[in-house]
C-alpha angles and dihedrals in degrees: 000000000000122000089252090057089053092047090053091051091053089070091067119125091240090061091054089046092052092049089053091049091053090050088055091047091051094046095249092134109123093085090054092045090054089055089055093047091051093051109117093219106036104019135084116267114241090352095164095050090047092055099249112164115213107234127189140177122205095236091151093060093043092056098038096045091053094050098042100075105137092105098032084115127028112257122229114250126194132174113222146187125199086269095057142269119352099216097190094049091045091054091048092050094048090047089054091052092046093050090054092047090239091158091056093048099051104063090058092040089053089056090052089050090050093051101038095028093238140041128188121215113204118198120208132176115234134186117241133192111293096037095278126130134219137179117248124197124217126186116221128176148170088295095068108008142075125190141192104216129191106213093188096068099014095242132131113237095192143342142183130201135181114246125226112264124001141282123274086265092057093251129132110271125213132180119218121199135183131164092278110031148013129211140175121246123201120201118191143139091289094054138258123332123188120206120221110282123252116214106221100187096216094122088223141050104267097237138116125196123224107201120199090234109320146359117270117260092239132021125002102274126061121240112266098273087154089075088079092060095042092051090050090052091048091053090047091052091050090049091053093047096044092045092057090044089053091047090060089063088062093047100041134040118259127219116247125189140153091216130089113256121215111269111260094007122144118209119209142134114329091003118149115204134174114233122209112218139160117263113273095010118138108237125214127185118175144141117244125193119225095223092127095043121092115186114198117199096181095112091051092043091052091051091048092047092053091051093049093048092049094052093041090053089057087057095048102254137103121232123201117197121206132188135092094250099241119139094253096050127094126223118247118205121199114187119199132181115251094166113155121223094244093058093044089052091049091054092046090050089055090048091051091053089049092051092052091051091047090054089056089051094050090046091053090051090045091055090055100037102037103246089151103235106156124231124252097047131126129196125242116191126187119197093177128242111303116235128193119240110263137186105252095210093048092047091050092051091051090049092052092049093050091051094044092052092048095244094125136009112247091236090058091050091051091053091050091053094045117018090184095059113126129225089248091056089049091054091047091054091048089054090053090056090066110204097351098301111150112235125229122246110287096027093103139017106272094203097245101321 
């Protein structure tokens, strides 16, 4: 595909949808909420003049961040031969990743992969002060990237992505890559301008794809499943804003009249308005306080809570909603992880495949730029065994009961909880028990339970 073909594809509705989803993930939501409030059908008429404050909660980030856990801890990476670990090459590789802040990039990239179902990390060699070079890592996604993907051999033939910022001329700047060259593309009011190509010599586009769990059945990009979460967040923002708007009716008097007010008019102190009435009709215009009115939003809150919990369950988290449901109460959302081991393992398997592909990318750049990674090596990456979140006090109680009933020796339970526990630590814990008396929770270090 040519760079113009890619540019045309970046106008797709799914790209706009993905950009909006990332805005919600990053908390840049007010501009979208204002669009909803201005909507003639579902918004609030004259909301700015009436003093309505747009309120939002970053429900998208709460849910995504608690279900994107693959890089919550740094994995262990080693380069190996058939004879074992190559310590020198392993150190070189990890130094390359550290210099490019790979560990800082990946937790956020994992959240993008969770939300948009895939994220691409492109590696590029850059010159730094002193004449040295290092490899930097940039995440790109459906929100700013288009690819031409060969499903037969699993390779990208070409891609384009929009860079952060703009060119020196103030135009939009894009980077086009294929297996031989890269070039900058400027898009401005005067048209499209392509910079001279640079032949990189990698024999591949230096990218690796981190899938959320799996590749889509057709095409490269997943369908916009993120719309479900964004729409939920939009409804939640409207609920917050409209709840506070409704609460003001209880706190402040409201204007009542049997006449027709001018469309778009705002009534305030010293305001003169012309009322439209029927001939001979007695007109009244007065403020009434809502002191005797009690508006309960419990039914609406319960409905909203059920919807939030249903969508959150699809994303692998549990949402608790608090609040009594009255008009002057807020809604408190508590998001907890309910990830099952099978799903965690599926995401880690995708992350391991991504790491192996990234090693091939870094090796290709190393061969061209002289980073001194030897041939004949393969990467092993260990993310650790995933564990579900547990209640420490409950786990300790269960452990005590198992030991008391003779189902399991206490020493065995300690080793299950902490495989790295030493014999000396075991003996120290036994001494703390004092004659076989079972301790209460908190008496001893439970080794991470």
